Wavefront OBJ file of the C-alpha trace (Angstrom):
o trace
v -20.551 6.363 -14.469
v -20.567 4.710 -11.016
v -18.033 6.360 -8.680
v -16.952 5.812 -5.070
v -15.729 8.913 -3.426
v -13.668 8.800 -0.336
v -13.196 12.139 1.673
v -10.288 12.055 4.100
v -10.176 13.598 7.542
v -8.685 16.957 6.231
v -11.280 17.208 3.422
v -14.007 17.166 6.066
v -12.002 19.044 8.618
v -14.471 22.003 9.071
v -18.021 23.008 8.096
v -16.627 24.930 4.988
v -14.884 21.813 3.890
v -17.891 19.605 4.328
v -19.845 22.072 2.177
v -17.138 21.933 -0.442
v -17.397 18.198 -0.358
v -21.145 18.208 -0.543
v -21.118 20.633 -3.531
v -18.784 18.303 -5.449
v -21.034 15.295 -4.705
v -24.084 17.207 -5.650
v -22.605 18.307 -8.931
v -21.666 14.791 -9.917
v -25.104 13.498 -9.069
v -26.758 16.263 -11.141
v -24.611 15.209 -14.136
v -26.198 11.829 -13.906
v -23.582 9.832 -12.200
v -24.119 7.176 -9.500
v -22.064 8.227 -6.424
v -21.370 6.426 -3.054
v -19.280 8.166 -0.490
v -16.926 6.949 2.146
v -16.191 9.324 4.950
v -13.253 9.555 7.405
v -13.424 11.113 10.727
v -13.357 14.955 10.728
v -9.828 16.285 11.062
v -7.820 14.498 13.791
v -10.887 13.124 15.640
v -9.672 9.481 15.716
v -6.246 10.422 17.059
v -7.853 12.811 19.643
v -10.088 10.003 20.921
v -7.264 7.517 21.033
v -5.281 9.977 23.194
v -8.059 10.299 25.623
v -8.200 6.504 26.267
v -5.985 6.705 29.210
v -7.720 3.812 31.030
v -7.930 -0.020 30.577
v -10.397 -0.948 27.896
v -11.146 -4.135 25.934
v -11.108 -4.176 22.022
v -14.859 -3.902 21.799
v -15.128 -0.714 23.925
v -12.168 0.776 22.167
v -13.642 0.108 18.637
v -16.982 1.798 19.770
v -15.120 4.908 21.088
v -12.967 5.459 18.031
v -15.948 4.852 15.692
v -17.525 8.060 16.859
v -15.384 10.151 14.486
v -16.675 8.417 11.382
v -20.229 8.240 12.756
v -20.269 12.042 13.123
v -18.900 12.676 9.619
v -21.416 10.623 7.839
v -24.129 12.391 9.651
v -22.743 15.881 8.907
v -22.178 14.955 5.184
v -25.593 13.351 4.844
v -27.239 16.455 6.290
v -25.242 18.799 3.970
v -26.337 16.732 0.784
v -29.951 16.767 1.969
v -29.859 20.588 2.217
v -28.808 20.656 -1.391
v -31.842 18.383 -2.511
v -29.709 15.317 -2.805
v -31.446 12.110 -1.497
v -28.743 10.670 0.818
v -28.631 8.179 3.641
v -25.702 7.222 6.037
v -24.641 3.827 6.700
v -22.712 2.575 9.722
v -22.223 -0.833 11.640
v -25.603 -1.874 12.790
v -27.463 -0.339 9.816
v -29.641 -2.886 7.855
v -27.745 -2.087 4.603
v -24.239 -2.058 6.310
v -21.794 -3.695 3.802
v -18.452 -4.384 5.426
v -18.517 -7.611 7.381
v -15.432 -9.415 9.052
v -15.202 -12.903 10.180
v -14.268 -14.342 13.527
v -10.594 -13.511 13.023
v -11.271 -9.905 12.114
v -10.525 -10.472 8.378
v -12.965 -9.275 5.724
v -15.681 -11.721 4.855
v -15.189 -11.510 1.180
v -18.356 -13.312 0.045
v -20.642 -11.539 2.479
v -19.170 -8.089 1.929
v -19.391 -8.532 -1.864
v -23.033 -9.550 -1.691
v -23.848 -6.620 0.559
v -21.808 -4.200 -1.689
v -23.904 -5.169 -4.707
v -27.122 -4.543 -2.773
v -25.947 -1.075 -1.826
v -24.871 -0.634 -5.602
v -28.448 -1.465 -6.708
v -29.737 1.657 -4.625
v -27.407 4.096 -6.328
v -30.067 5.317 -8.703
v -32.294 6.369 -5.815
v -29.891 7.611 -3.104
v -26.372 8.543 -2.213
v -25.154 6.317 0.609
v -22.655 7.855 2.912
v -20.609 5.105 4.416
v -18.427 5.207 7.437
v -14.850 4.432 6.510
v -12.384 2.434 8.611
v -15.168 0.530 10.445
v -16.629 -2.969 9.938
v -19.207 -5.184 11.636
v -18.169 -8.554 13.235
v -20.221 -11.762 12.699
v -21.854 -11.065 16.165
v -22.853 -7.628 15.202
v -19.973 -5.930 17.167
v -17.996 -2.933 15.752
v -14.502 -3.803 14.454
v -11.988 -1.765 12.470
v -9.914 -2.127 9.445
v -6.694 -0.699 10.830
v -4.645 2.364 9.979
v -5.721 3.821 6.686
v -8.952 1.831 6.755
v -11.000 4.465 5.138
v -8.883 4.145 2.022
v -9.449 0.275 2.365
v -13.145 0.719 2.683
v -13.309 2.892 -0.439
v -11.371 0.791 -2.888
v -12.860 -2.427 -1.383
v -16.375 -0.973 -2.044
v -15.329 0.217 -5.538
v -14.384 -3.361 -6.401
v -17.383 -5.123 -4.753
v -19.932 -2.506 -6.001
v -18.484 -2.852 -9.600
v -17.753 0.853 -9.668
v -16.073 2.445 -12.621
v -13.716 4.571 -10.500
v -12.741 5.297 -6.918
v -11.682 8.874 -6.116
v -9.655 9.490 -2.990
v -10.116 13.093 -2.002
v -7.383 14.323 0.301
v -5.079 17.143 1.198
v -2.374 16.582 -1.456
v -2.567 17.461 -5.172
v -2.527 13.831 -6.096
v 0.851 12.053 -5.968
v 3.716 14.587 -5.913
v 7.378 14.350 -7.251
v 8.397 15.085 -3.610
v 6.925 16.420 -0.318
v 5.928 20.041 -1.169
v 6.594 21.016 2.448
v 10.197 19.919 2.095
v 11.316 20.365 -1.393
v 11.021 23.176 -3.878
v 9.351 22.616 -7.335
v 7.254 19.560 -6.310
v 4.781 18.903 -8.950
v 1.876 16.525 -9.641
v 2.531 13.219 -11.291
v -0.378 12.553 -13.738
v -0.105 8.744 -13.690
v 1.632 6.212 -11.353
v 1.519 2.364 -11.453
v -0.021 0.594 -8.433
v 3.372 -1.157 -7.694
v 5.241 2.138 -7.650
v 2.533 3.798 -5.212
v 2.354 0.715 -3.018
v 6.238 0.718 -2.536
v 6.068 4.532 -1.829
v 3.350 3.960 0.592
v 5.212 1.351 2.591
v 8.207 3.733 2.741
v 6.186 6.554 4.347
v 4.362 8.305 1.506
v 0.925 9.144 2.953
v -1.189 9.112 -0.241
v -3.139 5.952 -0.289
v -3.042 3.222 2.459
v -1.088 0.184 1.240
v -3.892 -2.144 2.479
v -6.371 -0.247 0.093
v -4.262 -0.863 -2.998
v -4.607 -4.761 -2.510
v -8.278 -4.387 -3.719
v -7.541 -2.561 -6.818
v -7.936 -4.686 -10.006
v -7.434 -3.869 -13.640
v -11.050 -2.838 -14.266
v -11.247 -0.290 -11.441
v -9.761 3.163 -11.875
v -8.411 4.909 -8.764
v -7.598 8.555 -8.659
v -6.368 10.959 -5.993
v -7.410 14.506 -5.996
v -7.128 17.619 -3.752
v -10.267 18.540 -1.778
v -9.890 22.125 -3.124
v -10.240 20.886 -6.713
v -13.928 20.710 -6.339
v -14.392 18.327 -9.311
v -14.736 14.490 -8.410
v -14.396 13.506 -12.095
v -11.165 15.124 -13.288
v -7.683 15.992 -12.306
v -5.327 14.531 -9.757
v -3.175 11.502 -10.107
v -4.408 8.258 -11.801
v -3.235 4.901 -10.375
v -2.714 2.429 -13.044
v -2.611 -1.423 -13.158
v -3.111 -4.145 -10.592
v -1.049 -6.443 -8.407
v -0.430 -9.965 -9.665
v 1.426 -12.688 -7.787
v 4.425 -13.743 -9.902
v 7.193 -16.168 -9.187
v 10.097 -15.980 -11.595
v 13.678 -17.008 -11.908
v 16.459 -14.881 -13.243
v 17.871 -16.780 -16.289
v 21.416 -15.773 -15.812
v 23.537 -16.647 -12.707
v 24.508 -13.975 -10.322
v 27.979 -13.317 -8.437
v 27.804 -12.334 -4.827
v 30.379 -9.714 -3.692
v 30.592 -8.986 -0.076
v 32.560 -5.923 1.139
v 33.308 -6.099 4.857
v 34.395 -3.215 7.153
v 34.049 -1.778 10.587
v 30.557 -0.572 11.260
v 29.769 0.178 7.669
v 26.167 0.923 8.470
v 27.281 3.821 10.692
v 29.754 5.257 8.006
v 28.061 7.928 5.839
v 28.923 7.559 2.134
v 30.311 4.106 2.102
v 27.413 2.524 0.214
v 27.323 5.569 -2.242
v 30.982 5.262 -3.076
v 30.840 1.558 -3.650
v 27.820 1.704 -5.898
v 28.942 4.688 -7.712
v 32.277 2.986 -8.516
v 30.400 0.034 -10.046
v 27.923 2.271 -11.933
v 30.801 4.347 -13.315
v 32.129 1.130 -14.903
v 28.684 0.072 -16.341
v 28.438 -2.822 -13.772
v 24.526 -3.335 -13.220
v 23.636 -4.037 -9.629
v 20.712 -6.673 -9.547
v 20.219 -6.638 -5.798
v 21.822 -5.314 -2.571
v 21.841 -6.523 1.044
v 23.544 -4.966 4.037
v 24.568 -5.706 7.495
v 26.276 -3.783 10.355
v 29.741 -4.827 8.987
v 28.991 -5.777 5.396
v 27.475 -4.729 2.226
v 26.654 -7.408 -0.470
v 26.276 -6.568 -4.046
v 24.686 -9.181 -6.547
v 25.826 -8.655 -10.057
v 25.801 -10.739 -13.330
v 28.280 -13.565 -12.983
v 30.052 -12.433 -16.282
v 30.859 -9.138 -14.428
v 32.328 -10.884 -11.272
v 35.887 -10.406 -11.868
v 35.660 -6.888 -13.108
v 33.390 -5.950 -10.222
v 35.660 -7.561 -7.736
v 38.644 -5.439 -8.871
v 36.504 -2.221 -8.865
v 35.459 -2.953 -5.261
v 39.065 -4.006 -4.197
v 40.208 -0.634 -5.290
v 37.687 0.995 -2.961
v 38.575 -1.275 -0.153
v 42.348 -0.130 -0.509
v 41.209 3.551 -0.813
v 39.041 3.685 2.373
v 40.196 2.904 5.910
v 36.846 1.757 7.117
v 36.804 -1.114 4.610
v 38.786 -4.331 5.093
v 38.173 -6.869 2.260
v 36.074 -8.059 -0.465
v 34.965 -11.681 -1.307
v 33.269 -13.321 -4.118
v 30.866 -16.194 -4.304
v 29.279 -17.675 -7.398
v 27.217 -18.828 -9.214
v 23.976 -17.770 -7.456
v 20.483 -17.912 -8.500
v 17.614 -15.552 -7.536
v 13.920 -16.450 -7.422
v 11.678 -13.449 -6.925
v 8.049 -13.544 -5.653
v 6.095 -10.483 -6.408
v 2.538 -9.895 -5.272
v 0.400 -7.012 -3.921
v -0.889 -9.232 -0.933
v 2.566 -10.172 0.367
v 2.917 -7.474 2.999
v -0.668 -8.457 4.444
v 0.322 -12.180 4.874
v 1.609 -12.806 8.404
v 4.341 -15.512 8.183
v 4.791 -15.233 4.392
v 8.639 -15.438 4.750
v 8.535 -18.662 6.752
v 5.871 -20.040 4.330
v 8.583 -19.563 1.604
v 11.701 -20.633 3.400
v 10.305 -23.686 5.350
v 9.785 -25.919 2.288
v 13.300 -24.990 1.016
v 14.667 -26.054 4.412
v 12.826 -29.346 4.233
v 14.267 -29.904 0.861
v 17.835 -29.184 2.219
v 18.200 -26.143 0.020
v 20.584 -23.518 1.661
v 19.198 -20.040 1.358
v 22.110 -17.567 1.110
v 20.063 -14.376 1.292
v 16.485 -13.194 1.420
v 15.893 -9.453 0.278
v 12.546 -7.941 0.816
v 10.627 -4.928 -0.408
v 7.052 -3.761 0.007
v 5.819 -6.119 -2.787
v 8.489 -8.585 -3.434
v 10.771 -11.217 -1.809
v 13.951 -12.346 -3.570
v 15.414 -15.761 -2.481
v 19.107 -16.225 -3.156
v 20.329 -19.830 -3.531
v 23.058 -21.897 -5.210
v 22.728 -21.989 -8.935
v 22.352 -25.827 -8.904
v 19.274 -25.429 -6.602
v 17.413 -22.991 -8.910
v 14.878 -25.337 -10.559
v 13.901 -27.016 -7.418
v 13.482 -23.548 -5.498
v 11.361 -22.279 -8.433
v 9.196 -25.267 -8.365
v 8.713 -25.233 -4.548
v 7.985 -21.617 -4.470
v 5.564 -21.754 -7.489
v 3.653 -24.408 -5.662
v 2.985 -21.907 -2.753
v 1.596 -19.120 -5.076
l 1 2 3 4 5 6 7 8 9 10 11 12 13 14 15 16 17 18 19 20 21 22 23 24 25 26 27 28 29 30 31 32 33 34 35 36 37 38 39 40 41 42 43 44 45 46 47 48 49 50 51 52 53 54 55 56 57 58 59 60 61 62 63 64 65 66 67 68 69 70 71 72 73 74 75 76 77 78 79 80 81 82 83 84 85 86 87 88 89 90 91 92 93 94 95 96 97 98 99 100 101 102 103 104 105 106 107 108 109 110 111 112 113 114 115 116 117 118 119 120 121 122 123 124 125 126 127 128 129 130 131 132 133 134 135 136 137 138 139 140 141 142 143 144 145 146 147 148 149 150 151 152 153 154 155 156 157 158 159 160 161 162 163 164 165 166 167 168 169 170 171 172 173 174 175 176 177 178 179 180 181 182 183 184 185 186 187 188 189 190 191 192 193 194 195 196 197 198 199 200 201 202 203 204 205 206 207 208 209 210 211 212 213 214 215 216 217 218 219 220 221 222 223 224 225 226 227 228 229 230 231 232 233 234 235 236 237 238 239 240 241 242 243 244 245 246 247 248 249 250 251 252 253 254 255 256 257 258 259 260 261 262 263 264 265 266 267 268 269 270 271 272 273 274 275 276 277 278 279 280 281 282 283 284 285 286 287 288 289 290 291 292 293 294 295 296 297 298 299 300 301 302 303 304 305 306 307 308 309 310 311 312 313 314 315 316 317 318 319 320 321 322 323 324 325 326 327 328 329 330 331 332 333 334 335 336 337 338 339 340 341 342 343 344 345 346 347 348 349 350 351 352 353 354 355 356 357 358 359 360 361 362 363 364 365 366 367 368 369 370 371 372 373 374 375 376 377 378 379 380 381 382 383 384 385 386 387 388 389 390 391 392
């Protein structure tokens, strides 16, 4: 099996942990597997270096400085593997075999990186390449970086372009947990999670796998998260299932838009809870929600509009901070779903501008980590769907 193993900063945070990492790599090699390694900077080295840059510096010098953490890690890990009789070599920007290349805009040059990744893959039967995570090489040979969480991105990207069977992210958590074990009691490991679920969690603060990395995962590539203390690269942890696909779809049934107004609703604890609970208790399904400083808007099936209005009106009467509820119908929702959406600057304007040119009024836009919902008049649904499909 061909595996790309990424070791995070915590898993390389001391000599003992580097030894543990080297043991797990050596064991996988001894079992006959082809292993490539991506290494982060040891511990908090990158953050420490950034804190010490208290002077004016350009991007090139800054990248060179922060690259020293990863450059140290690959040398340490390569030496630890060599001491175990494993033929290993470290790769960093400037190396002849270095694979990750960016274009003039700092974006990954897919064609060049894929070609170089396959060349690295061809050497796996002879050596274990230890690759600096986070770093890339510009078209002029300069050192560039892949941004926050870049080592995860390096690993999954290399897994894809090297045609690996699996990417293993070795970190300081026991895979994906049901909750933060430092905060909640009884948190346990989740054996499997979809790539959509994990990316949404990642964009909302879960530090498991960088969101940018998950964009490179396809259906053929397995990705797994394991704890550095586990000691076995090939089992345990949480398996990340599936892949992102761009999808544009139209909800077949019309929606009603119910807006509850009140004084500084956003600053009133419990208002949203009571409103949504009242609808849930009456089996009214909420399709989407939007909020402002003085309003909360619920989108429900048009057939439920009258009943939902009465339910929310009772809440308005019962709560001093609420003043009124209004209904607008029928509405249509067109949803765009795709793993690359958050990485596309200007994607909202790309969606909205053609609709404005077509004189289509957009009532609402609701975004999440991997989707955009566009709310328009029901009569504009087909044209909105067609224009949006043309973009994706």
